N, C-alpha and C positions, 0 to 999 in steps of 0.2 A: 084813285081809280085803278082797278086791276087791269093790266094790259095783257092781251093774248092775241094769237094769230087771227082770231075772228074780229078783232077791233083794229083793222088795218088803218083806218083814218085816224083813230086815236093814237096809234103808234107813230104815224107820220107827224101829227101835231106835237107829240112829245119830243120827237127828233128836232122839230123846228125850235122848240124851246131849249132843249139840251145842247144842241150843236148848231147855233145860228151862223157860225162862221165857216162851217164845213163846205168844202168844194164837192158837192154831191155828184158832179159828173166824173170825178176821178175815183169814185168808190168801186171796189170790186164787190161781188156778192158776199164774199167772205167777210170783208170789212164792214159792210152794211149789217150783216148778221151779228157781228160782234157789237156794233153800236146798239142794235135793237135789244139783244139779250142783256146788255149792261144797263139799260134803262131801269131806274129804281122800282118802278111799278110793274115791270114785265115779269109775269109769273106763269109762263107756259114752257113747253118743251123748247130746247135750244135749236131745234130743227123745224123749219116751217112745214106745214102739211103738203104744200106743193111749191115747187121752185118759183112759180109765177107770183107767189105772195110777195117775194122780195122786190120784183119789178113793180108791182102795184104800189107797194109802200113807198118805193123810191120816187115814182112819178107823182104820187099824192103829196109827198114831202116837198118836191119841187114846186108843185102848184100852190100849196099852202104858203111856202116861203115867198114865192113870187107875187102872190095876191096881196101881200101886205106892203107892196112897194119895194123899196131898196132895203132889204133886210140887213145888209151889211154896212149901211151908211156910206157907201161909196168906196169902202176899203176892199182890197183884194181878199178873196176867200182863202182861208188856210186849208191845207190838205189835212184830212183826218182819217184815221183808221186804215191807212194804206201801208 
């Protein structure tokens, strides 16, 4: 599936899969952007159309990760992209 800024929920789902151990609360916007553009299926500009896109993706990523229960199996989350 081709990922672009218009597919924000799909980007969040891809981040759940690609970075399940990531401490999402410690991410800066720059680090989040790096994780997004490094997704294998991401094929859009490296800059989001609006800064709010990153906030929306981050909150969606958190909700998706939390909705599956304990995504980390009780282990501490690793810092990523910081």
